[in-house]
C-alpha positions in Angstrom: 37.9 -3.7 -3.9 40.8 -1.7 -3.2 41.8 -1.3 0.7 40.5 2.6 0.7 40.2 2.1 4.4 43.9 1.6 4.6 44.8 4.7 2.5 45.4 8.3 3.3 42.6 10.8 2.0 45.5 12.5 -0.2 46.0 9.3 -1.9 42.7 8.5 -2.6 41.9 11.9 -4.2 44.9 11.6 -6.4 44.0 8.2 -7.5 40.5 9.1 -8.2 41.0 12.6 -9.6 38.9 14.5 -7.2 38.9 17.0 -4.6 37.1 16.9 -1.3 36.8 20.8 -1.1 35.4 21.4 -4.7 34.3 18.1 -5.8 34.2 17.0 -9.4 33.6 19.2 -12.4 30.3 18.6 -14.1 31.9 17.5 -17.0 33.9 15.1 -15.3 30.8 13.5 -13.7 28.9 13.6 -17.0 32.0 11.6 -18.7 32.2 9.3 -15.8 28.4 8.5 -15.8 28.6 7.6 -19.5 31.6 5.5 -18.9 30.6 3.4 -15.7 26.8 3.6 -15.9 24.1 4.7 -13.4 24.5 4.2 -9.6 21.7 1.8 -9.4 21.3 -2.1 -8.8 20.1 -4.2 -11.6 16.6 -5.2 -11.4 14.9 -8.1 -12.7 14.3 -7.9 -16.4 11.4 -6.2 -17.3 8.6 -8.5 -19.5 8.3 -7.4 -22.9 5.1 -6.5 -24.8 5.4 -10.1 -26.9 6.0 -11.8 -23.0 2.8 -9.9 -22.0 0.9 -10.8 -25.0 1.8 -14.5 -24.6 0.7 -14.6 -21.1 -2.7 -13.7 -21.7 -3.0 -17.3 -23.4 -1.7 -19.1 -20.4 -5.4 -19.2 -19.2 -6.6 -22.6 -19.4 -10.1 -21.5 -20.4 -8.9 -19.5 -23.2 -6.6 -22.5 -24.1 -9.6 -24.7 -24.5 -11.4 -22.3 -26.5 -8.4 -22.2 -29.0 -8.4 -26.0 -28.9 -12.0 -26.0 -29.4 -11.8 -23.6 -32.4 -8.8 -25.6 -34.1 -11.4 -28.6 -33.8 -13.8 -26.7 -35.5 -11.5 -26.1 -38.7 -11.4 -29.8 -39.0 -15.0 -30.5 -38.8 -15.5 -27.7 -41.5 -16.8 -24.8 -39.2 -14.1 -22.5 -40.5 -16.1 -19.0 -40.2 -17.0 -19.9 -36.5 -13.5 -21.1 -35.8 -11.8 -18.0 -37.3 -14.1 -15.6 -35.4 -13.4 -17.0 -32.1 -9.8 -17.1 -32.7 -9.9 -13.2 -33.8 -11.9 -12.4 -30.7 -9.5 -14.1 -28.6 -6.5 -12.3 -30.1 -8.5 -9.1 -29.6 -9.0 -9.9 -26.0 -5.4 -10.8 -25.7 -4.2 -7.6 -27.4 -6.7 -5.5 -24.8 -5.3 -7.4 -21.8 -1.7 -6.6 -23.1 -2.2 -2.9 -23.7 -4.1 -2.8 -19.7 -1.2 -4.4 -18.3 1.4 -2.7 -20.1 -0.3 0.8 -19.0 -0.2 -0.6 -15.6 3.5 -1.4 -15.6 4.5 2.0 -17.0 2.5 3.9 -14.5 4.2 2.1 -11.7 7.4 2.2 -13.2 6.8 6.2 -13.3 6.0 6.3 -9.9 8.9 4.5 -8.8 11.2 7.1 -10.6 9.2 9.8 -8.7 10.3 8.5 -5.4 14.1 8.1 -6.1 16.3 9.2 -3.5 18.3 12.4 -3.6 22.1 13.0 -2.6 23.8 16.2 -1.4 27.1 16.7 -3.6 29.8 19.0 -4.1 30.5 19.9 -7.8 32.1 22.7 -9.4 32.8 24.0 -5.8 29.0 24.2 -5.1 26.8 22.0 -3.0 24.1 20.7 -5.0 21.0 18.1 -4.8 21.4 15.3 -7.7 19.3 12.0 -8.2 21.5 9.4 -6.3 21.5 7.2 -9.7 23.7 10.1 -11.3 26.6 9.7 -8.5 30.0 8.7 -10.1 33.2 7.6 -8.6 35.1 10.7 -7.1 32.1 12.3 -6.3 32.0 14.4 -2.9 28.9 13.5 -0.9 27.7 15.3 2.1 25.3 13.3 4.9 23.5 14.0 7.7 21.1 12.3 10.4 18.3 10.8 8.4 20.1 10.4 5.1 20.2 6.6 3.5 23.8 6.3 1.9 23.7 6.6 -1.7 26.8 5.0 -2.5 29.9 3.4 -1.1 32.7 5.9 0.0 35.7 6.7 2.2 34.9 9.5 5.0 36.9 12.8 4.8 34.9 14.1 7.2 32.9 12.8 10.3 31.1 14.6 12.8 29.7 12.7 15.6 28.8 10.5 13.0 26.8 6.8 13.5 25.3 4.9 10.9 23.2 1.6 11.1 24.8 -0.9 8.9 22.4 -4.0 9.8 21.1 -4.3 6.3 24.9 -5.4 5.4 26.4 -6.7 8.7 23.4 -7.6 10.9 24.6 -5.7 13.8 21.8 -3.7 15.1 23.9 -1.0 17.1 24.9 2.2 15.0 28.7 2.3 14.3 30.7 5.3 15.2 32.5 6.2 12.1 35.9 8.0 11.8 37.7 9.9 9.1 41.2 8.7 10.1 43.3 6.2 8.2 42.8 2.2 9.6 46.5 0.8 9.8 45.1 -2.8 9.6 45.1 -4.3 6.0 42.7 -7.1 6.2 39.7 -6.3 8.4 36.2 -7.7 7.8 33.3 -5.3 6.5 32.0 -3.9 9.7 35.2 -2.9 11.1 36.0 -0.6 8.1 35.1 2.4 10.4 36.1 4.9 8.0 33.9 3.5 5.1 30.3 4.2 4.4 28.0 1.7 2.3 25.2 2.1 0.0 21.8 1.5 1.6 22.9 1.8 5.5 21.5 4.7 7.4 23.0 7.8 9.1 21.5 8.0 12.6 23.5 10.8 14.1 25.7 13.5 13.2 26.9 14.6 9.8 29.9 13.9 7.5 31.3 14.0 3.9 32.8 11.2 1.9 34.5 10.5 -1.4 32.4 7.8 -3.6 34.6 4.9 -4.1 32.1 2.2 -5.8 28.6 2.9 -7.3 26.0 0.5 -8.4 26.6 -3.3 -8.7 30.3 -2.9 -7.5 29.3 -1.6 -4.3 29.0 -3.9 -1.1 24.9 -3.8 -1.6 25.5 -4.7 -5.4 27.2 -7.8 -4.4 24.0 -9.1 -2.6 21.7 -7.4 -5.4 20.7 -11.1 -6.4 18.3 -11.0 -3.3 16.6 -7.8 -4.8 16.0 -9.2 -8.1 14.0 -11.8 -7.0 11.8 -9.7 -5.3 8.1 -9.7 -6.5 5.9 -6.9 -6.6 3.6 -7.0 -3.8 -0.4 -7.5 -4.4 -2.8 -5.2 -2.5 -5.4 -6.9 -0.1 -8.0 -6.1 -2.4 -6.1 -7.7 -5.5 -5.7 -10.8 -3.2 -9.2 -10.9 -2.4 -10.5 -10.6 -5.9 -7.9 -13.2 -7.2 -9.8 -15.5 -4.6 -13.3 -14.4 -5.6 -12.1 -15.2 -9.5 -11.1 -18.3 -8.6 -14.7 -19.0 -6.8 -16.6 -17.5 -9.6 -14.3 -19.6 -12.1 -15.3 -22.8 -10.1 -19.1 -21.7 -10.4 -19.2 -20.9 -14.1 -17.4 -24.1 -14.8 -19.9 -26.0 -12.7 -22.9 -24.0 -14.4 -21.3 -24.4 -18.1 -21.0 -28.1 -17.2 -24.8 -28.6 -16.3 -25.8 -26.4 -19.3 -23.5 -28.8 -21.4 -25.1 -32.0 -19.8 -28.8 -30.7 -20.1 -28.2 -30.0 -23.8 -26.7 -33.1 -24.7 -29.7 -35.1 -22.7 -32.0 -33.0 -24.9 -30.5 -34.5 -27.9 -28.7 -31.1 -28.9 -25.4 -31.3 -30.8 -22.9 -32.2 -28.4 -20.0 -30.1 -30.2 -22.2 -27.0 -30.2 -23.3 -27.7 -26.7 -19.3 -28.1 -25.8 -18.5 -25.0 -27.6 -21.6 -23.0 -25.9 -20.1 -24.2 -22.4 -16.8 -23.3 -23.1 -17.5 -19.5 -24.4 -19.9 -19.3 -21.5 -17.1 -20.1 -19.1 -15.0 -17.9 -20.4 -17.4 -15.0 -20.6 -18.4 -15.5 -17.0 -15.0 -15.8 -15.3 -13.8 -12.0 -14.9 -10.5 -12.5 -16.3 -9.9 -8.7 -16.9 -10.8 -7.7 -13.6 -7.3 -7.7 -12.0 -5.6 -5.7 -14.9 -8.6 -3.1 -14.5 -8.0 -2.9 -11.2 -4.3 -2.4 -11.5 -4.9 0.2 -14.2 -7.6 2.0 -11.9 -5.3 2.0 -8.9 -2.2 3.1 -11.3 -4.7 5.8 -12.5 -5.3 7.3 -9.2 -1.9 7.2 -8.0 -1.0 9.3 -11.1 -3.9 11.8 -10.0 -2.5 12.0 -6.7 1.2 12.6 -7.7 -0.4 15.8 -9.6 -1.9 16.8 -6.0 1.7 16.4 -4.4 1.2 12.9 -2.8 3.5 10.0 -4.1 2.3 6.6 -3.1 5.2 4.6 -2.6 3.4 1.2 -1.7 0.4 0.5 -3.8 -1.7 -1.1 -0.8 -1.8 2.5 0.5 -4.3 3.4 -2.0 -6.9 1.3 -0.5 -6.1 1.9 3.0 -6.4 5.8 2.5 -10.1 5.2 1.9 -10.4 3.7 5.1 -8.3 6.4 7.0 -10.3 7.4 10.4 -7.5 9.2 12.4 -5.0 11.7 11.0 -1.8 12.4 13.4 -0.1 15.3 11.8 3.0 17.1 12.8 2.6 20.9 13.2 5.2 22.7 11.9 5.0 23.0 8.0 2.4 20.6 7.6 -0.6 22.4 9.7 1.5 25.8 9.5 3.3 27.4 6.6 6.7 26.6 7.5 7.7 30.2 7.0 9.2 31.0 10.3 9.6 34.8 11.1 11.5 36.1 14.4 9.0 38.5 15.9 10.0 38.9 19.3 13.1 38.7 21.5 13.3 38.5 25.4 16.8 39.5 26.5 18.2 41.2 29.9 14.4 41.8 31.4 13.4 43.5 27.6 10.6 42.0 25.8 11.6 43.1 22.1 9.0 43.6 19.3 11.2 43.4 16.3 9.0 45.2 14.0 8.7 48.3 16.4 11.3 48.6 19.1 14.8 49.5 18.9 17.5 46.7 18.5 20.3 47.0 20.9 23.7 45.8 21.2 22.5 42.9 23.8 20.1 42.0 21.1 22.9 41.4 18.5 24.9 39.3 21.2 21.7 37.0 21.3 21.2 36.7 17.5 24.9 36.3 16.9 25.4 33.3 19.1 22.2 31.9 17.9 23.0 32.0 14.2 26.5 30.4 14.9 24.6 27.6 16.5 22.8 26.7 13.5 23.3 24.6 10.2 21.4 26.7 7.8 22.7 29.6 5.7 21.4 31.8 3.0 22.5 31.3 -0.7 23.7 33.9 -3.3 20.0 34.2 -4.3 18.8 35.1 -0.9 16.9 31.5 -0.4 17.0 30.1 3.0 18.7 26.7 2.9 18.1 24.4 6.2 15.8 24.0 9.1 13.0 26.6 8.7 13.5 27.7 12.4 17.3 28.1 11.9 16.9 30.0 8.5 14.5 32.4 10.5 17.6 32.9 13.0 20.0 33.7 10.1 17.5 35.9 8.4 16.9 37.9 11.4 20.7 38.4 12.1 21.0 39.7 8.4 17.7 41.8 8.5 17.9 43.4 11.9 21.4 43.7 12.5 23.0 43.5 9.0 25.2 40.8 9.7 26.0 37.7 7.2 26.4 34.3 9.1 29.4 33.6 7.2 31.3 36.6 8.4 30.8 35.9 11.7 31.8 32.2 11.2 35.1 33.5 9.7 35.7 35.4 12.9 34.3 32.6 15.1 35.0 29.2 13.3 33.1 26.3 14.4 35.4 23.3 15.5 33.4 20.8 17.1 29.3 20.2 17.7 26.7 18.1 19.5 24.3 17.6 17.0 20.7 17.7 17.9 18.6 15.1 18.6 14.5 14.6 19.6 15.2 13.4 23.2 17.4 16.3 24.4 15.4 18.7 22.0 18.6 20.9 21.7 22.2 21.3 19.7 25.3 22.7 20.6 28.3 23.9 18.7 31.8 24.9 19.9 33.8 27.9 18.4 37.1 29.4 18.7 36.7 32.7 20.3 40.6 33.5 20.4 43.7 31.6 20.5 43.2 30.1 23.8 39.3 30.3 24.5 36.6 28.4 23.2 32.8 28.9 23.4 30.0 26.5 23.6 26.7 27.6 22.3 23.2 25.8 23.0 20.1 26.4 21.7 16.7 24.5 22.0 13.9 24.0 23.7 13.4 26.5 26.6 12.1 24.1 29.3 15.4 21.8 28.5 17.8 24.7 28.4 16.6 26.3 31.5 17.4 22.9 33.4 21.0 23.0 32.1 21.6 26.8 32.9 23.3 27.8 36.3 23.7 31.5 35.3 22.1 34.2 33.6 23.5 37.3 31.3 22.1 40.7 32.5 23.6 43.9 31.9 27.1 42.3 30.4 27.2 40.4 33.9 26.8 36.7 34.7 24.7 36.4 37.7 23.4 33.2 39.4 20.1 31.8 37.9 18.0 30.6 40.8 14.6 28.7 40.8 12.4 31.9 41.0 14.0 33.4 38.1 13.9 30.1 36.3 10.3 29.9 37.0 9.9 33.7 36.0 11.6 32.7 32.5 9.5 30.1 32.2 6.2 32.2 32.8 7.6 34.4 29.9 7.9 31.5 27.6 4.4 30.4 28.2 3.3 34.1 27.6 5.0 33.8 24.2 3.5 30.5 23.1 0.2 31.9 23.8 0.8 34.3 21.1 1.3 31.3 19.0 5.0 31.9 18.8 7.5 29.0 18.4 10.1 29.8 21.3 13.8 28.9 21.2 16.2 29.5 24.1 19.8 30.5 23.8 22.6 29.9 26.4 26.4 29.5 26.4 29.6 28.9 28.3 33.3 29.6 27.5 35.6 26.8 27.9 39.4 26.6 27.9 39.7 23.0 26.3 37.8 20.6 24.3 37.6 17.1 25.4 38.3 14.2 22.8 34.9 12.6 23.6 32.0 15.2 23.5 29.5 14.2 25.8 26.2 16.0 26.0 25.6 15.5 29.9 29.2 16.9 30.6 29.2 19.5 28.1 25.7 21.1 28.0 25.6 21.7 31.8 26.1 24.8 33.9 25.4 27.2 31.0 24.4 31.0 30.9 21.1 31.8 30.0 21.2 34.6 27.3 17.8 35.1 26.3 14.3 33.8 24.2 13.8 34.1 20.5 10.0 34.2 19.5 8.9 33.2 15.8 5.6 32.9 14.2 4.7 30.1 11.7 1.2 31.1 10.7 -1.3 28.2 9.9 -1.9 27.3 6.4 -4.9 28.9 4.6 -6.2 25.9 3.5 -5.4 23.8 6.8 -8.6 25.2 8.6 -11.0 24.0 5.7 -9.3 20.8 5.4 -9.8 20.1 9.1 -13.5 20.7 8.6 -13.5 18.2 5.6 -12.0 15.7 8.1 -14.6 16.2 10.7 -17.6 15.9 8.1 -15.8 12.7 6.8 -15.7 10.9 10.2 -12.0 11.8 10.5 -10.0 12.8 13.7 -7.4 15.2 13.1 -4.8 15.1 15.9 -1.9 17.7 16.2 1.2 16.4 17.2 4.4 18.7 18.0 7.4 19.2 20.1 6.2 22.9 20.8 5.1 24.1 24.1 1.5 23.0 25.0 0.1 26.8 24.9 1.6 27.4 21.3 0.3 24.1 20.1 -3.0 24.5 21.7 -3.5 27.9 20.6 -2.8 27.1 16.8 -4.9 23.8 17.3 -7.9 26.0 18.5 -7.4 28.3 15.4 -7.4 25.4 13.1 -10.6 23.8 14.7 -8.7 20.6 15.8 -8.8 21.6 19.5 -12.5 22.1 20.8 -14.0 22.7 24.1 -14.3 19.0 25.1 -10.9 17.8 23.5 -7.6 17.4 25.9 -4.3 18.7 25.0 -1.5 16.4 26.7 2.3 16.7 27.0 5.2 14.0 26.6 5.6 14.1 30.3 1.7 13.5 30.8 2.2 10.5 28.4 5.0 8.9 30.4 2.8 8.9 33.5 -0.2 7.3 31.5 -0.3 3.7 31.3 -1.0 2.1 27.7 -4.3 0.9 29.0 -5.7 4.4 30.3 -4.1 5.9 27.0 -6.5 3.5 25.1 -9.3 4.8 26.9 -8.6 8.7 26.9 -7.0 8.7 23.4 -10.4 9.5 21.6 -10.3 12.9 23.7 -7.1 14.0 23.2 -6.5 16.2 20.1 -3.4 17.7 21.1 0.1 16.1 21.9 2.8 18.7 22.8 6.4 18.5 23.8 6.4 14.9 22.6 9.1 12.9 21.1 8.8 10.7 18.0 9.2 7.6 20.4 5.8 9.0 21.9 4.2 8.7 18.4 4.3 4.8 18.2 2.6 4.6 21.6 -0.4 7.2 19.9 -0.6 5.2 16.9 -1.1 1.8 18.9 -3.4 3.3 21.2 -5.8 4.4 18.4 -5.1 1.1 16.5 -6.6 -0.7 19.8 -9.6 1.3 19.4 -10.3 0.0 15.7 -9.1 3.3 14.1 -7.0 3.4 10.7 -4.3 5.7 11.6 -2.3 8.0 9.2 0.7 9.4 11.1 3.1 12.1 9.5 6.7 12.4 10.5 10.2 13.6 8.8 13.0 12.6 11.2 14.9 9.4 11.8 13.1 8.5 15.0 9.8 8.7 13.2 10.6 5.7 11.2 9.1 3.2 13.8 5.7 5.0 13.9 5.6 5.7 10.1 5.8 1.7 9.7 3.1 1.0 12.6 0.7 3.4 11.2 -1.8 1.9 8.7 -0.5 5.0 6.5 2.5 6.4 7.1 3.0 9.7 5.6 6.7 11.3 5.3 7.5 15.1 4.7 9.2 15.5 0.8 10.8 18.7 1.5 11.7 18.5 5.2 11.8 14.6 5.5 14.9 12.4 6.0 15.6 9.7 3.5 15.0 7.1 6.3 11.4 8.5 7.0 10.6 8.6 3.1 12.1 5.0 2.9 9.6 3.8 5.8 6.6 5.6 4.5 3.6 4.6 2.4 3.1 7.9 1.0 5.3 10.9 0.6 4.2 14.8 0.5 5.9 16.8 -1.9 4.5 19.8 -0.4 4.4 18.8 3.4 1.2 20.0 3.2 -1.9 18.7 5.7 -4.4 19.6 3.2 -2.5 17.2 0.6 -3.2 14.2 3.0 -6.8 15.0 3.0 -7.0 15.1 -0.6 -5.1 12.0 -1.1 -7.6 10.2 1.2 -10.4 11.9 -1.1 -8.6 10.3 -4.0 -8.2 6.8 -2.1 -12.1 6.6 -1.3 -12.6 7.5 -4.8 -10.4 4.8 -6.3 -11.9 2.4 -4.0 -15.5 3.5 -5.2 -14.5 2.9 -8.8 -13.0 -0.4 -8.3 -16.3 -1.5 -6.6 -18.2 0.0 -9.7 -16.1 -2.2 -12.1 -16.6 -5.1 -9.9 -20.4 -4.6 -9.8 -20.5 -3.8 -13.6 -18.4 -7.0 -14.9 -20.5 -9.4 -12.4 -23.6 -8.4 -13.3 -23.0 -8.5 -17.0 -21.2 -11.9 -16.4 -24.3 -13.1 -14.5 -26.7 -11.6 -17.1 -25.0 -14.1 -19.8 -25.4 -17.2 -17.8 -29.0 -16.3 -17.1 -29.9 -16.1 -20.6 -28.1 -19.5 -21.8 -29.3 -21.2 -18.4 -32.8 -20.7 -18.5 -33.1 -21.3 -22.4 -31.5 -24.7 -21.7 -33.7 -25.8 -18.9 -36.8 -24.7 -20.9 -35.5 -26.4 -23.9 -35.5 -23.5 -26.1 -33.1 -22.7 -29.0 -30.0 -21.4 -27.8 -30.6 -17.8 -28.2 -26.7 -16.9 -28.7 -24.1 -18.8 -30.5 -20.5 -19.3 -28.8 -19.0 -16.3 -31.0 -21.8 -13.9 -29.8 -21.1 -14.5 -26.1 -17.3 -14.0 -26.7 -18.0 -10.8 -29.0 -20.2 -9.3 -26.0 -17.7 -10.2 -23.6 -15.0 -8.4 -25.7 -16.9 -5.2 -26.3 -18.6 -4.8 -22.9 -16.0 -5.9 -20.6 -13.1 -3.8 -22.1 -13.6 0.1 -22.5 -16.6 0.8 -20.4 -15.3 -1.2 -17.6 -12.0 0.7 -17.9 -13.7 4.2 -18.2 -15.4 3.2 -14.6 -11.8 4.0 -13.4 -12.0 7.7 -14.7 -15.3 7.9 -12.7 -15.2 11.4 -10.9 -15.9 11.6 -7.1 -19.2 11.9 -5.8 -20.1 15.2 -4.2 -20.6 13.6 -1.1 -17.9 11.3 -0.6 -16.2 13.0 2.1 -19.5 13.5 4.0 -19.6 9.7 4.4 -17.9 7.9 7.4 -14.6 5.8 6.8 -15.1 2.1 5.3 -14.4 -0.3 7.9 -11.3 -2.1 8.3 -11.8 -5.6 6.2 -15.2 -4.6 5.0 -16.7 -6.9 2.4 -16.3 -5.6 -1.4 -20.0 -6.8 -1.4 -21.0 -4.2 1.3 -23.4 -1.2 0.9 -26.2 -3.5 -1.4 -23.8 -4.9 -3.8 -24.9 -8.1 -2.4 -28.5 -8.0 -3.5 -27.9 -5.6 -6.6 -25.6 -7.9 -8.6 -28.2 -10.6 -8.7 -31.2 -8.3 -9.3 -29.7 -6.5 -12.1 -28.0 -9.7 -13.6 -31.5 -11.2 -13.6 -32.8 -8.2 -15.4 -30.5 -8.3 -17.9 -30.8 -12.0 -18.7 -34.7 -11.5 -18.7 -35.0 -8.8 -21.2 -32.6 -10.6 -23.4 -34.7 -13.4 -23.3 -38.0 -11.7 -24.1 -36.3 -10.1 -27.2 -35.1 -13.5 -27.8 -38.7 -14.8 -27.7 -40.4 -12.0 -29.8 -37.9 -12.5 -32.5 -38.7 -16.0 -32.9 -42.1 -15.2 -34.1 -40.0 -14.1 -37.4 -37.3 -16.6 -37.6 -34.2 -17.9 -35.6 -31.7 -15.7 -37.0 -33.8 -12.7 -36.4 -34.4 -13.9 -32.7 -30.9 -14.4 -32.2 -29.9 -10.9 -33.7 -32.3 -9.2 -31.4 -31.2 -11.1 -28.3 -27.5 -10.4 -29.1 -28.4 -6.9 -29.5 -30.1 -6.6 -26.3 -27.5 -8.3 -24.0 -24.7 -6.1 -25.6 -26.6 -3.0 -25.1 -28.0 -3.8 -21.7 -24.8 -4.2 -20.7 -23.7 -1.0 -21.9 -26.5 0.7 -20.3 -25.8 -1.0 -16.9 -22.3 0.7 -17.1 -24.4 4.1 -16.7 -26.4 2.5 -13.9 -23.5 1.4 -11.7 -21.8 5.0 -11.8 -23.5 5.8 -8.8 -26.1 4.8 -6.1 -27.7 8.3 -6.9 -29.9 8.8 -10.2 -28.2 9.0 -13.3 -30.0 12.3 -13.7 -28.8 13.5 -10.6 -25.0 12.7 -11.2 -25.2 14.0 -15.0 -24.9 11.8 -18.0 -21.7 13.8 -19.2 -19.7 13.8 -15.9 -17.2 11.1 -17.1 -16.4 12.0 -20.9 -14.2 8.5 -21.1 -17.6 6.5 -20.4 -19.2 8.6 -23.3 -16.6 7.8 -25.6 -16.5 4.2 -24.5 -20.1 3.7 -24.9 -20.4 5.4 -28.3 -17.4 3.4 -29.9 -19.0 0.0 -28.2 -22.5 1.0 -29.6 -21.0 1.7 -33.0 -19.1 -1.3 -33.3 -22.2 -3.3 -32.3 -24.6 -1.2 -34.9 -22.0 -2.0 -37.6 -21.6 -5.7 -36.9 -25.4 -6.0 -37.3 -26.4 -3.9 -40.1 -23.2 -4.5 -42.5 -22.5 -7.6 -44.6 -20.3 -8.9 -41.6 -23.6 -9.7 -40.1 -23.6 -13.2 -42.0 -20.2 -14.3 -40.6 -21.9 -14.2 -36.9 -25.3 -15.6 -38.4 -27.2 -12.6 -38.1 -29.4 -10.6 -40.2 -30.7 -7.0 -41.0 -33.8 -6.2 -38.9 -36.5 -3.7 -39.5 -37.2 -0.4 -37.6 -39.8 -2.0 -35.5 -37.3 -4.7 -34.5 -34.7 -2.0 -33.3 -37.6 -0.2 -31.4 -37.9 -3.4 -29.4 -34.2 -3.6 -28.9 -33.8 -0.4 -27.5 -36.9 -0.5 -25.2 -35.5 -3.9 -23.8 -32.0 -2.6 -23.6 -32.9 0.5 -21.5 -35.7 -1.3 -19.5 -33.1 -2.6 -16.6 -31.6 1.0 -16.3 -35.0 2.3 -16.0 -36.1 -0.4 -13.3 -33.1 0.3 -11.2 -33.8 4.2 -11.5 -37.2 3.7 -9.9 -35.7 1.4 -7.4 -33.0 4.2 -6.5 -36.1 6.8 -6.5 -38.0 4.9 -3.9 -34.9 4.0 -1.6 -34.1 7.8 -1.7 -30.6 7.5 -2.5 -30.3 10.0 -4.8 
């Protein structure tokens, strides 16, 4: 890497053919992107379709089956061997399609959560995907951003960057934009450079990109990222373990059937093939793929509902969520701030009705100067909604544009906003010798820093009585559900080299208050009602005044008569143990800092709750990681918050969290249905062969029958369960308990009962068919086993009656069943049947097959009726 830290900015601009004011042209950016490639780190090579297909044969049971079919060829059983190989290959193809679909869905999800970067191109500020950044691009950064590429700073305003991912140094580094004279210095001392993957913790800046992709410092350690494995969800890990137990049990049962068959003098090879086929059928090897596909399908549905899941385990956790701790502004409210009231010079001004005076202009002008927001050429507000509202009010009420007053009073320094101070300050040139510091923020905090007040263009002392009066006015405005901002200033003669909040933001002159309204979202109230029915407690967390927060919380139904509202100061006085006891009664946390969020999450978790926590700032990241579900804001959220979160809301809407929880519950319910279905069907097959062997009956099914049934029933119908729509009362049930068994809710008894029913009706059909001949008996048993399993797919759709939920509410299931039934009928009634050792059967036999096949479904309908589960 060139020593860019040792080079002058003009020298770098010349070498990289760029301009720090106007940036690259779009044409230059496109040319460089084509020449150097995307700004991404290399990932491990994706598996090809062929690799996925080959992996399907790595299961040792499948390998035994293939070996057995090869032996069959040499023993002259060519037809049986061929059919077994065809079924095995079809199974492998199906598994490949499922895994490939899941891989593509997860890849699409990854692309959706790619970070954006703010760049200057063609003289305009725009947002582009970080992957499209090129050398020479001019990038703007601020607190909360993750640095998207390596760069040389050309502007650094109180800029601090956390470089621990590269250097291991936990303390954020103060950055500069000046040349560093030393040519040979370590990475951590190159203070005018920023590196891909590091985090801006404070201030803002501008840099020229000097390296992208694998050429960055992060790219040099990309080998660590390449070896990263996909994290499996807790459910997937549980089911892998379950599959091992089921596999062991299937092998033991298959071995018993083989041993009994040999003792009964049955052909050893036939018994071996039957045992192996049964073991393959009994092990739900398709379950992991079906679960992955179901999770991926659910994630895609959530994307359409404005929720991007960044970490797959979150899908499962969503269904267990029992508490939602939500920010107020923009999440529960519309985030459409509008200035409606001013307070200045002992006057309360209703901006819609009252005359705007010169003193009001002074308040709004200073407030607008102390913002980073602006209104673009199209009239769209860019920046924090609170600041946009102030700039818009200056424009609408006074007829002034922020850009014009900034030219008259240019900003030369600033002390950026942070969540502890709850204020920000900017310093402007007033004339050749004088400067003005303007501060805006939370009224309580501003008043503590004020020594004077502006009245009738006179600067007067501000005593405690007046401060209390102003606090009361602030409370009155808060009761009207207004968000209130205070504005103060002081004139200074010189600017110190090191801007310090404690030194600069003191002895201020109070100007006035600005009251804004941010109406509650219309859908938020309904979502709160849904939460309460679903056993989920909604909690409001805000930096706003307690009175303002309580007013909105009551309107939304979050704060009820017996609930408490507490402030950050109250929290500081409460011990962790006391908070754990009181937390269930607290519905509003006002005037809290992000650091308080961590305590709130932990207190709920100590009570056994599964907590979803929202956040958007840098300091929210620890709480988002601590929460069971960290939810970042997609519009107002910082890159750091998004990186720490499990889920990102693209619309910053509380209703989206509730919709995602509903989807999470649906996904988990559908996975349980797939498990229920597959295990019941597999158990039915074991029951048939085990009972037949014990009783010394002829084998009701051939190995190829078992494999065919497994292929037909364990594929499309099982996948179709992943498309099952949510049940009407899914959000009227209590949240699933943390760590609850997959077999909870009656599955532990339903699977054995239904498996036995499927096995018994198959055996009955076989016995009836034996009155004619063995081929007819096997045909009838084969048909009943398949069709009863397909009917079972309808049974597992709900704990309620099929007639209650509707037969056609899952069109994918109807399609799957039609395809499976057609294939089964074609196999029995066409000449292909001779290959499978089957034969044509008469209408009477078909009547028995249909009656036997629907019997388990009808029995379970009766059971559901008597249990009043519909």
